Biopython code that builds the backbone (N, CA, C, O; Angstrom):
import numpy as np
from Bio.PDB.StructureBuilder import StructureBuilder

atoms = [
    (1, "MET", "N", (-24.649, -2.483, -15.500)),
    (1, "MET", "CA", (-23.861, -2.384, -16.740)),
    (1, "MET", "C", (-23.573, -0.922, -17.064)),
    (1, "MET", "O", (-24.118, -0.006, -16.447)),
    (2, "ILE", "N", (-22.702, -0.732, -18.046)),
    (2, "ILE", "CA", (-22.349, 0.637, -18.431)),
    (2, "ILE", "C", (-23.566, 1.327, -19.053)),
    (2, "ILE", "O", (-24.164, 0.816, -19.999)),
    (3, "LYS", "N", (-23.920, 2.484, -18.511)),
    (3, "LYS", "CA", (-25.098, 3.198, -19.003)),
    (3, "LYS", "C", (-24.744, 4.206, -20.086)),
    (3, "LYS", "O", (-25.593, 4.571, -20.900)),
    (4, "SER", "N", (-23.498, 4.654, -20.099)),
    (4, "SER", "CA", (-23.120, 5.640, -21.111)),
    (4, "SER", "C", (-21.616, 5.587, -21.372)),
    (4, "SER", "O", (-20.867, 4.989, -20.600)),
    (5, "LEU", "N", (-21.183, 6.210, -22.456)),
    (5, "LEU", "CA", (-19.758, 6.224, -22.785)),
    (5, "LEU", "C", (-18.976, 6.942, -21.700)),
    (5, "LEU", "O", (-17.816, 6.620, -21.441)),
    (6, "HIS", "N", (-19.622, 7.923, -21.062)),
    (6, "HIS", "CA", (-18.934, 8.683, -20.008)),
    (6, "HIS", "C", (-18.547, 7.735, -18.873)),
    (6, "HIS", "O", (-17.439, 7.804, -18.342)),
    (7, "ASP", "N", (-19.484, 6.843, -18.509)),
    (7, "ASP", "CA", (-19.195, 5.898, -17.440)),
    (7, "ASP", "C", (-18.041, 4.981, -17.860)),
    (7, "ASP", "O", (-17.167, 4.658, -17.055)),
    (8, "ALA", "N", (-18.052, 4.571, -19.118)),
    (8, "ALA", "CA", (-17.003, 3.685, -19.614)),
    (8, "ALA", "C", (-15.658, 4.394, -19.548)),
    (8, "ALA", "O", (-14.649, 3.792, -19.181)),
    (9, "HIS", "N", (-15.647, 5.673, -19.903)),
    (9, "HIS", "CA", (-14.409, 6.451, -19.878)),
    (9, "HIS", "C", (-13.881, 6.549, -18.455)),
    (9, "HIS", "O", (-12.681, 6.411, -18.218)),
    (10, "LYS", "N", (-14.794, 6.792, -17.501)),
    (10, "LYS", "CA", (-14.383, 6.893, -16.100)),
    (10, "LYS", "C", (-13.833, 5.557, -15.627)),
    (10, "LYS", "O", (-12.836, 5.511, -14.906)),
    (11, "PHE", "N", (-14.481, 4.471, -16.031)),
    (11, "PHE", "CA", (-14.036, 3.139, -15.619)),
    (11, "PHE", "C", (-12.643, 2.857, -16.192)),
    (11, "PHE", "O", (-11.777, 2.318, -15.502)),
    (12, "CYS", "N", (-12.439, 3.230, -17.467)),
    (12, "CYS", "CA", (-11.139, 3.020, -18.114)),
    (12, "CYS", "C", (-10.069, 3.830, -17.391)),
    (12, "CYS", "O", (-8.975, 3.333, -17.121)),
    (13, "ALA", "N", (-10.396, 5.079, -17.080)),
    (13, "ALA", "CA", (-9.430, 5.951, -16.403)),
    (13, "ALA", "C", (-9.044, 5.330, -15.060)),
    (13, "ALA", "O", (-7.875, 5.349, -14.674)),
    (14, "PHE", "N", (-10.038, 4.776, -14.348)),
    (14, "PHE", "CA", (-9.778, 4.149, -13.056)),
    (14, "PHE", "C", (-8.867, 2.930, -13.231)),
    (14, "PHE", "O", (-7.928, 2.731, -12.459)),
    (15, "ALA", "N", (-9.150, 2.122, -14.248)),
    (15, "ALA", "CA", (-8.353, 0.927, -14.495)),
    (15, "ALA", "C", (-6.909, 1.318, -14.811)),
    (15, "ALA", "O", (-5.969, 0.694, -14.319)),
    (16, "VAL", "N", (-6.741, 2.349, -15.630)),
    (16, "VAL", "CA", (-5.398, 2.808, -15.997)),
    (16, "VAL", "C", (-4.664, 3.299, -14.752)),
    (16, "VAL", "O", (-3.475, 3.033, -14.574)),
    (17, "ALA", "N", (-5.387, 4.019, -13.894)),
    (17, "ALA", "CA", (-4.767, 4.535, -12.665)),
    (17, "ALA", "C", (-4.267, 3.370, -11.808)),
    (17, "ALA", "O", (-3.180, 3.437, -11.234)),
    (18, "VAL", "N", (-5.065, 2.304, -11.726)),
    (18, "VAL", "CA", (-4.667, 1.143, -10.930)),
    (18, "VAL", "C", (-3.425, 0.479, -11.532)),
    (18, "VAL", "O", (-2.545, 0.015, -10.807)),
    (19, "LEU", "N", (-3.367, 0.441, -12.867)),
    (19, "LEU", "CA", (-2.218, -0.190, -13.520)),
    (19, "LEU", "C", (-0.963, 0.657, -13.352)),
    (19, "LEU", "O", (0.128, 0.129, -13.138)),
    (20, "VAL", "N", (-1.125, 1.971, -13.450)),
    (20, "VAL", "CA", (0.024, 2.868, -13.332)),
    (20, "VAL", "C", (0.439, 3.058, -11.876)),
    (20, "VAL", "O", (1.627, 3.156, -11.566)),
    (21, "PHE", "N", (-0.558, 3.110, -10.982)),
    (21, "PHE", "CA", (-0.257, 3.298, -9.562)),
    (21, "PHE", "C", (-0.848, 2.155, -8.740)),
    (21, "PHE", "O", (-1.857, 2.326, -8.057)),
    (22, "PRO", "N", (-0.210, 0.990, -8.815)),
    (22, "PRO", "CA", (-0.726, -0.168, -8.066)),
    (22, "PRO", "C", (-0.721, 0.107, -6.565)),
    (22, "PRO", "O", (0.227, 0.691, -6.040)),
    (23, "SER", "N", (-1.774, -0.310, -5.883)),
    (23, "SER", "CA", (-1.871, -0.066, -4.449)),
    (23, "SER", "C", (-0.927, -1.022, -3.696)),
    (23, "SER", "O", (-0.857, -0.979, -2.467)),
]
sb = StructureBuilder()
sb.init_structure("model")
sb.init_model(0)
sb.init_chain("A")
sb.init_seg("    ")
for serial, (resi, resn, name, xyz) in enumerate(atoms, 1):
    if name == "N":
        sb.init_residue(resn, " ", resi, " ")
    sb.init_atom(name, np.array(xyz, "f"), 0.0, 1.0, " ", f" {name:<3s}", serial, name[0])
structure = sb.get_structure()
């Protein structure tokens, strides 16, 4: 599970990247 807000932020950034730049 998410251990800190920093991890959540990184996860969100990754999700946004996938949405903006679909593989």
